[in-house]
N, C-alpha and C positions, 0 to 999 in steps of 0.2 A: 354394281349389280352382282358380279361374280363373287366379290368378297362377302356379300350378304348371303348368297347361296351356300358358300363354303363355311360360313361362321359356325353353324351348329356342329358340323363334323369336326372342325378344327378345335372348338371348345371341348368336345368330347375327347378328342385325341390328346390334347394337352392336359386336361384335368384327370383323365382316368388311365393314361398310359405314360406320358412323358414325366409329369410331376412326381408320381410315385417312384419311378425309376431314378430320378434325380435325388429324391430323398434317401432312397436305399444306398445310392452311391456315396452321398455325404455321410450317412451313418456308418458305412464300411470303413471310413477313415477316423472313426472315433472309438474310444474305449470308456467303459463306465468306471468312474473313480469313486463314486458315492451315490447315495440315493438321489436320483434325478440329476446327477452331475456327470458330464462327459468331457473328455479331453481329446485333443488330436493325437492319433496313434495309428500305427500300422499293425497292431496286435492281431486284428482280424485276419489279415493276410498271412502273418507268421503262423497263426493257428492252422490256416488252410494248407499251407505248405508242409508243416510239420506233422499234421494229423493224417494218418493213412485213411481213416474213415471218410474224410471229406474227398480225398482223391478217388477212392473206390466208388463213392456215390456219384461223383462228377462223371467218371468214365462210364459207369453203368447207365446213367441218364443219357449220356451222349450216344452210346451204342443203341439203346432202345429207341431213341429219337430217330436215328438214322434208319434203323430197321423199319420203324413204323412209317417213315416217309417213303422208303422204297416199296414196301408192301402196298401202301395206299396208292402209289403211282401205278404199280403193276395191276392192281384191281380196277383202278379208276379209268385208265387210258382206254382199254377195250370198250368199256361201257360208254365213255364219252365219244369215242370214234363211231360206235354204232348209232348213237343218238344224233351226232352231227352229220355223218356222211351217208348212213344207210336208211335210218328211219325217216318217214315222211308223214306229214299231216297229223291225223289223230293219234297214230302210234307214237309219234315223237312227243306229243303233249302228254300222253299217258305215261311214257317212260320218265319224263321230267317230273311229273307228279309223284310217281313211285319213289323217285330219288328224294323228293322233299317230304314225303308222307311221314317218315319216322320223326322228323323234326317239328311236326305240328304238335307233338306231345312234349310236355315240359321235360327239362333235363332231370329233374328229381324223379319223375315217373320212370324215365328210361333207366336211370341208375338203379332204382328199386327192381325193375324188371331183370336187369343183369344179376342182381343179388338173388332173386328168386330162382333164376336159372342155374347159377353156379355155386351157391352155398352148399355146405355139407349135407343139408337135408333138402336140397333143391331138386329141380326137375331132372337135370342132367345126371346127377348122382343117383337118383332113384332109378332112372332108365338104365344106367350102367349096371346097377345091381339086379334089375329085373331080367336083363338079357344074359346075366352070368359073367360079365366082364369085370365085375368088382364084387368082392365078398363082404365089403363093409363100406360105409359112407365115405365118399371121396370129396375132399376139400379142394375145389378148383379155384377159389379166390386167392389173392395175394401171391400169385406166381408171375414170373416175367411174361410167360406166354399169354396169360389172362390180361395183363396190362397191355400187351401188344394188340390183342383183339379189341380191347376197349378204345385204344388210341386210333386204330385203323377205322373202327366203326364211327368214332366221333369226327374223324378228319375226312372221311370219304366224300361227303357232300361238298366240302370246301375244296376238294380236288376235282370232282366231276364237273361242277358247273363252270369254273374258270376254263377247264380244258375244252368243254363244249363250245364256249364262246370263242376261245382261241382257234379251235379247228374250223369253226364256221367262218371267222374272219380270214383265216388262212386260205380257205377256198375262194372267198371273194377277191382276195389279193391276187391269187393265181389266175382267176378269170380275167381280172383287169389287165394283168401282165400279158396274158395270151392275146387279148384284144389289141393291146398296144403293139405287140410283136407282129400280129397279122396286119395291122394298119401300116406299120413301118415297111413290111415286105411288099404290100400293095403299092405304097408310095415309091419304093425303090424300083419295083417292076415298071410302074408307070413312067418314072423318070428315064429308065433305060430304054423303054419303047419309044419315047419321045426323042431321045438322043439318036437312036438308030434311024428313025424316020426323018430326022433332020428338021423337026418342028421346033427345036429349041436352039 
């Protein structure tokens, strides 16, 4: 029964995640020797080691990924803590819905929204010119900072919801531990009282 329940998720995981990565791994050990012809080779890895462009791209990607993760955690943890520990009842549900609301819109629409906001003739550039902070259109796309904003925005939900669940389960575990500790203290106190009274 459990296997039947897990079968769709496992098929999705194998077909869309594991098999493509295995194919990429196998392709990395091959080199093209002719039209549609490939031979076993380590040329791909030699190129990666010898070409500075690949190293710079790898390091830049790693740094941006770490920064995006840290910033997402710094932004998500206070929100998750408030939802899990402070908010109650209807307020808690409203906050969870507000977290989910942007993701009710398709990814394409959200991407176009960012383009409208940050392109050279976009809303932010026009606003900067209107208030006198910029004398000409400002291109805000295609910068590391913009990439960070997009990554944090896309990852925030996937950090908040698991943190809320973890914090709520942590509170339940702490309550159970406190009850067990109190029960043990009561048991020890009872045993001590019985020993002192000579009833045991």
